Structures are given as C-alpha cells and as structure tokens.
SEZARO-60332 format. One record per residue (C-alpha): x, y, z; residue in one letter. Coordinates in steps of 0.2 Angstrom, whole numbers, padded with zeros to 4 digits, always signed. Each point is the difference from the previous one (the first is absolute). Layout:
<pts>
XYZa ...
</pts>
This chain:
<pts>
+0000+0000+0000m +0007+0017-0005t +0003+0013+0013k -0010+0013-0011y -0016-0009+0000y -0014+0003+0014l -0018-0007+0001e -0014+0008+0011y -0015-0010+0008d -0016+0006-0008f -0019-0004+0000d -0003-0013-0014k -0019+0002+0003s -0001+0014-0013r +0009-0010-0014f -0007-0011-0013s +0006-0017-0004a +0009+0008-0016e +0007+0014+0010d +0008-0013+0013l +0008-0009-0014q +0006+0016-0008i +0007+0004+0018v +0011-0016+0001e +0007+0003-0018i +0005+0018+0003l +0007-0004+0016k +0013-0011-0009e +0004+0014-0012a +0002+0011+0015g +0014-0012+0007k +0009+0001-0017k +0000+0018-0001i +0008+0000+0018g +0014-0012-0006n +0002+0012-0015l +0002+0016+0011f +0012-0009+0011e +0012-0002-0015k -0003+0019-0002q +0005+0004+0016v +0014-0014+0005e +0013+0013+0002d -0012+0011+0011d +0015+0007+0010s +0004+0010-0016l -0009+0015-0004p -0003-0006-0018g -0005-0017+0007a +0002-0012-0015s -0005+0011-0013f +0018+0006-0004y +0017-0008+0000p +0006+0000+0018v +0016+0010-0006d -0009+0012-0010a +0000+0018+0006t -0014+0013-0002k +0011+0011-0011k +0005-0015-0011e -0018-0005-0003l -0006+0018-0004e +0014+0001-0012e -0005-0016-0008a -0019+0005-0001n +0006+0015-0012k +0006-0013-0013k -0014-0014+0005n -0016+0008+0008p -0006-0018+0004k +0013+0000+0014i -0011+0011+0011l -0016-0006-0007d -0012-0006+0014p -0002-0017-0007y +0018-0007-0004t +0013-0009+0011v +0018+0008-0003v +0013-0013-0003k +0019+0001-0005r +0008-0011-0013d +0017-0007+0000s +0008+0015-0007s -0008+0011+0014g -0013+0008-0012f -0017+0004+0009l -0015-0006-0009y -0019-0002+0003a -0011-0015+0000v -0019+0003+0001p -0010-0007+0014y -0011-0011-0011h +0015-0009-0007e +0011-0001+0016e -0015-0008+0010y -0008-0009-0014a +0003-0017+0008n -0008+0007+0017d -0014+0008-0009l -0005-0015-0010k -0009-0009+0014p -0008+0017+0007v -0007+0003-0017i -0007-0018-0002e -0009+0003+0017l -0007+0017-0005l -0008-0009-0016q -0007-0014+0011k -0008+0013+0012a -0006+0010-0016a -0010-0016-0006s -0008-0002+0017l -0006+0018+0003t -0019+0005-0004l +0005+0018+0002n +0004+0008-0018e +0010+0015+0007s +0011-0012+0010f +0002-0013-0013k +0006+0014-0013a +0012+0006+0013f +0007-0017+0003l +0002-0004-0019e +0007+0018-0003t +0013-0002+0014t +0005-0017-0006s +0004+0007-0018y +0008+0015+0008a +0012-0010+0011l +0006-0010-0014v +0002+0014-0012h +0007+0013+0013g -0015+0011-0005d -0001+0009+0017y -0010+0015-0006i -0014-0012-0004e +0001-0009+0016l -0002+0017+0010e -0015+0004-0012k -0007-0017+0003a +0001+0001+0019w -0008+0017+0001v -0015-0006-0012r -0005-0014+0012v -0017+0006+0006e -0004+0002+0019n -0014-0012-0003g +0013-0013-0002s +0000-0011+0017f +0018-0004-0002l +0014+0010-0004h +0018-0003-0004l +0016+0011-0003m +0014-0010-0007i +0016+0005-0009g +0014+0013+0002p -0007+0015+0010f +0009+0010+0012g +0019+0006+0000s +0003+0001+0018y +0012-0016+0000a +0012+0010-0012d +0008+0012+0013q +0013+0005-0012l -0011+0008-0013f -0017-0001+0006s -0004-0007-0017l +0000-0019-0004k -0017-0009+0004k -0002-0014+0012a -0012-0014-0003y -0016+0001+0010n -0015-0011+0004f -0016+0007+0009n -0015-0011+0001f -0016+0006+0008t -0019+0001+0000f -0013+0014+0004t +0000+0004+0019s -0016+0001+0010k +0008+0008+0015k -0009+0015+0004e +0015+0011+0006t +0007-0004-0017f -0015+0002-0010n +0004+0011-0016p -0016+0008+0000f +0005+0009+0016n +0014+0009-0009y -0008+0004-0017v -0005+0017+0004e +0018+0003+0008v +0008-0007-0016i -0012+0012-0012r +0004+0014+0011n +0019-0003+0001m +0004+0005-0018l +0013+0014+0006p -0003+0017-0001p +0019+0004+0002f +0016-0004-0010g +0000+0009-0017s +0012-0013-0009k -0010-0015+0008a -0010-0012-0011r -0018+0006+0004q -0009-0005-0015n -0006-0017+0005v -0019+0000+0002p -0007-0008+0015p -0009-0014-0011e +0017-0006-0007k +0006-0003+0018i -0005-0018+0006k +0001-0004+0019v +0001-0018+0006r +0000-0005+0019v +0006-0019+0000d +0004-0013+0012d +0016-0010-0004v +0001-0018-0004i +0018-0001-0005a +0015+0011-0003i +0016-0005-0009g +0016+0009-0006g +0004+0017+0006r -0015+0003+0010n +0002-0017+0011a +0014+0009+0008g -0008+0016+0002l -0018-0002-0001p -0008+0016-0008a -0013+0010+0009r -0007+0004-0018a +0005+0002-0018t -0003+0011-0015n +0004-0001-0018y +0004+0005-0014p +0014+0013+0002e +0002+0005-0018n -0010+0017-0002i -0006-0004-0017e -0006-0018+0004m -0011+0008+0014i -0007+0012-0012k -0004-0015-0011e -0007-0012+0013v -0001+0009+0017g +0007-0006+0016t -0003-0013+0013k +0003+0000+0019i -0002-0016+0009v +0001+0000+0020v +0005-0017+0008y -0009-0002+0017t +0010-0015+0007n +0017+0010-0003n -0007+0016+0009i -0006-0011+0014q +0018-0009+0000k +0010+0016+0000r -0011+0013+0009d -0012-0010+0010g +0012-0013+0008e +0017+0011+0000m -0006+0019+0000l -0014+0000+0012l +0011-0008+0015p +0013+0013-0004l -0012+0014+0001f -0007-0006+0016r +0017-0001+0007d +0009+0016-0008f -0013+0013+0000i -0004+0010+0015d -0014-0008+0010n -0011+0015+0002d -0001+0000-0020v +0000-0018-0005q -0014-0005+0012r -0012+0010-0010t +0002-0009-0016f -0008-0018-0002k +0009-0013-0010d -0014-0002-0012d +0000+0019-0003f +0019+0000-0003l -0002-0015-0012m -0013+0010-0009t +0012+0015-0003n +0014-0012-0004a -0009-0005-0015v -0004+0018-0004r +0019+0004+0000l +0003-0014-0012v -0014+0006-0010m +0007+0018-0001a +0017-0007-0003h -0005-0010-0015e -0012+0013-0008v +0014+0013+0002t +0013-0013-0008e -0013-0004-0014a -0003+0019-0004l +0016+0009+0003f +0012-0005-0013q +0014+0011-0006y +0008-0001-0017r +0018-0004+0001g +0000-0004+0018g +0011-0016-0001w +0012+0008-0012e +0002+0014+0012r +0000-0009+0017l +0008-0016-0005k +0004-0010+0015g -0011+0012+0011m -0016-0003-0010f -0008-0012+0011n +0004+0008+0016y -0007+0016-0006v -0015-0008-0009m -0006-0009+0017e +0003+0015+0011l -0009+0011-0012h -0015-0012-0001s -0002+0000+0018s +0004+0017+0005i -0010+0008-0014v -0014-0014+0004g -0001+0008+0017i -0001+0016-0007k -0015-0005-0010a -0008-0007+0015c +0001+0017+0007g -0011+0006-0015f -0012-0014+0005q -0002+0007+0018l -0004+0017-0006v -0013-0008-0013k -0008-0010+0015g +0005-0017-0006v +0011-0004+0014i +0000+0006+0018t +0015+0008+0009q +0000-0016+0010k +0003-0009-0015d +0014+0012-0006l +0010-0002+0016e -0002-0019-0001a +0007+0001-0018i +0015+0010+0007l +0004-0012+0014y -0001-0014-0012i +0013+0008-0011m +0011+0005+0016l +0000-0019+0007m +0004-0007-0017r +0018+0006+0004t -0001-0014+0014f -0010-0014-0008s +0009+0000-0017d +0017+0001+0010y -0004-0018+0004f -0006-0005-0016v +0018+0006-0007r +0009-0013+0011l -0006-0013-0012k -0005+0010-0015t +0013+0013-0005p -0011+0006-0015q -0012+0009+0013v +0014+0013+0001e -0009+0009-0015n -0015+0003+0011y +0009+0002+0018l +0011+0013-0006t -0014+0011-0004g -0007-0004+0017y +0016+0006+0009r +0000+0015-0011v -0017+0006+0008f +0003-0006+0018f +0017+0011-0001n -0009+0014-0008y -0013+0000+0013c +0013-0001+0014v +0011+0015-0007e -0017+0010-0001n -0007-0004+0018g -0014-0011-0007a +0005-0015+0011i +0010+0001+0016v +0010-0016+0004l -0002-0003+0019q +0010-0012+0010k -0010-0015-0007d -0015+0007-0009t -0004+0011-0014i -0011+0016+0003l -0008+0005-0018p -0008+0017-0004n -0012-0004-0014p -0002+0017-0006s +0018+0003-0001r +0003-0017-0008m -0013+0004-0014y +0009+0017-0002m +0016-0011-0002c -0008-0011-0013a -0006+0015-0010d +0016+0008+0000q +0009-0017-0004l -0012-0003-0014a +0004+0017-0009n +0019-0005+0002v -0002-0017-0007v -0012+0005-0014m +0013+0012-0007h +0014-0013+0003m -0011-0013-0011f -0002+0012-0013a +0015+0010-0002e +0015-0007+0010e +0016-0011-0004s +0006-0015+0009e +0013+0010+0009a -0013+0013+0006e -0012-0014+0007a +0015-0009+0008k +0005+0016+0010r -0018+0002+0006f -0001-0018+0006f +0017-0001+0007d -0006+0015+0012k -0016-0009+0005y +0003-0018+0001t +0010-0003+0016s -0004-0016+0009e +0002+0008+0018y -0017-0005+0005m +0005-0018-0001y +0014+0002+0012q -0010+0012+0012k -0014-0013+0002f +0012-0016-0002s -0006-0008+0016d -0018+0001-0005k +0003-0006-0017l +0010-0015+0006a -0015-0006+0010s -0009-0004-0016y +0001-0016-0010k -0011+0002-0015f 
</pts>
C-alpha cells in the first residue's frame, strides 16, 4: 500500500449498487495514482523533488529553457543525458506504464455509471491522460454537473511539490460524493459567493459571471497522490484565465478534510491558546461553520483573482504569494459581507481566529508534509503582522486577540499583497516575506506545542 493513499469511512446507504461497484474500481485507480506520485517526489528532500536532475541548478534549468521551453513546461520531467545535456520527457510518455492500468480502470467505471455527465468526464479523462491533453482534462472536470452524485479529480494538478520553480504539476486523486452535512450545505453559501465578486483590485479578473461559478460541497471517499499527504480543504480550477472565460470555474469543498485539519487539530489548539475570556464565547460548531466560510472565501478569491504574468514575475514565490493573497483578500471580502448583512460581527471574528490558529495547526501538518509550507508561510505573515501592529498580544502562555485591529491588519495586508501579486518581482516579494515569516512563536510556545501528538 502506498503511503500516498487514504480512504475515509462513508455512509453507503445513499449509494446504488452500480455506485458501489464504481467506488471499488476507482479506489484501485487512486492507489495507483498514489504510487505514481511517490515516483515524482522520491527525492522530496530536494526543492525540485524528482522533477529535475538532482545536480541541476536553478540557473542551469532557466538557461536550458531558453533553448527548449519544454524544460519548464508544467507537464514534463527533466533529465540529463550521458553528455550532460538537459532534455524534457512529457508526463504521458514518462509515466505511460503507470497510467495504463489507471486508464483501464477509468474506462471500466465509465461503462458502469448511469450519469451521463460523469461518464463523459471519465471517457474524456482516459483519453487526456493517454495523450497528455491536460487542457481537455481540466475542461472535462469543470463540466461535470453538480447533479452527478459521484465526483472525481484525477491527473496532474497543483505545483506545490515543486519548491524550486512552483511549476511542475503533481499527480492527484480526489474521489468524492455530494455531502448532506448541514454545516457544509453549499446553499448556505450561494448568496455569499454571488456577492463576493470583488469590488476592488483593478487588475484582477472580475469578468466571471456568477452563473459560471460551480460550487460543490462533498464528502471524501478516498484521496491519492499529492493530497494524501496534505488533505486539501478545497480546490478550484482551472487556473488559465482564457479557459475560465470559456468554461467557467469550479470550487469543491472537502468536508472530511476540513474536519481532519480544523476540527481535530485547530479547535483544541484554539481552546488552549486563545485567552479564556475570548474563546469561551465561541462554540465548536460555530467555529467550524466559519472555518468553511474562510475556505469558501479563499477559494472564491483564488478563482476570481488572477493576474496575467504572475508566475513569470514571481517564479519561486508564486505559490506563497497566491495562497496568502487568497486567504487575506478573502477575509477582506468577508468584511464586505458583514456590511451587507450576509455575515455577523461574531462570524467575522471567528474567521479571523481560524486564520490566526492555522499558524499552529498547520505547523503540525508540516512535520509530516513539508508542502504545507506554501500555506503556512502566509499564516505566519498574518500572525507576525498582527503582532507588529498590536492586534494580538502574546501573553505568558496564551494569546489575547483584538478582532477589530486584526481586521484592520487584514485589510492593510490585503492591499499590500494585491499590489505584490499584480506588480512585484520575485525579489521584492521575498524581501517582504522574509520580514514577516519569523517562526519565533513556535519557540515561545514550545512547551505547549510539545504536549500535542496529532
């Protein structure tokens, strides 16, 4: 069994006989994707994992890319021949033997499903994985209708495993079904999403009509590949602006993963770290509801705010800037929802506290999964910015937050990061992050942190 595959218990009573057959077939596909991802990151101690030769420098790769743009293509593995020459091999060729049984399983599942939308996705994805047509793969994923009970993301998605260039995509498998959990009911958030089209950010993409934003809130059956090491709270694709104009964008929220990362880890830390007079006024269910709101705000922001040429400017800092931008601008957008009466002041305070405490909950995730640093870096920036501006006070063994000041910090930081995402270079972004990513909070609370065994 690969270490990059994870199954969840789920209620089978809602599944037809055909669905249960498909579940078993696609679980096998997920295990194989886990094995494939393990090949991609077997040198995970290196910033470039196994996407590049271990002895290749960043400068050498950039120079080689000038002659052969496939070197820094998101869907190639870079190798060195016997003469020392760098060359690129497309994923669908490099991993052809690994993908063959996956494709057979997808085709078998397609023959069983009675949902035409899901069937079309499985058939298109099978073809796309064989031929390396990742544009069609993403389009097929977006086009799966919300009426499909089962849902699947499979293929190379997300560049977080590439810590050298934030570029190469890693194989991923998220197999889910429509949730019935009231806290996560998407209809609770439809109005928020429709109103969250941002009224700020002149260079941002703001031309996606609300009807082209699909939202699913799903329970997870199994995850494999990249997300098995770092269970995603949610995801959104596509990333390409022109593709979004054509097919729209889709956001999928993963209930089990939010419960795993925020319910099982963040809530106990919140109770232990936040000043008692503050934290006792918040119930767990209320905090979890607002954890989902923060996830939604993050994903909507990431889906709608894209800046042309962002990766070319920010390069290795791109993922760090994007994730901080999505969270902090999402919180700024939540402030607008407070003014509109969509959320309450107490909701906004809970959202701020959830953001604050992820500085500690994802610290524990990082011990096993270094890729979480793409998110954790941004949480530390917010934490340190709040400390610098008096929005939180670090007491002997607790934290005393001032939510009004925290929101002011979020608002100021959002303006800084929006400009950074739209205009600044890798070097400029790095200077700012270097100023605010100190890890001193882990030393200060080291005794408390040592008592947890997540």
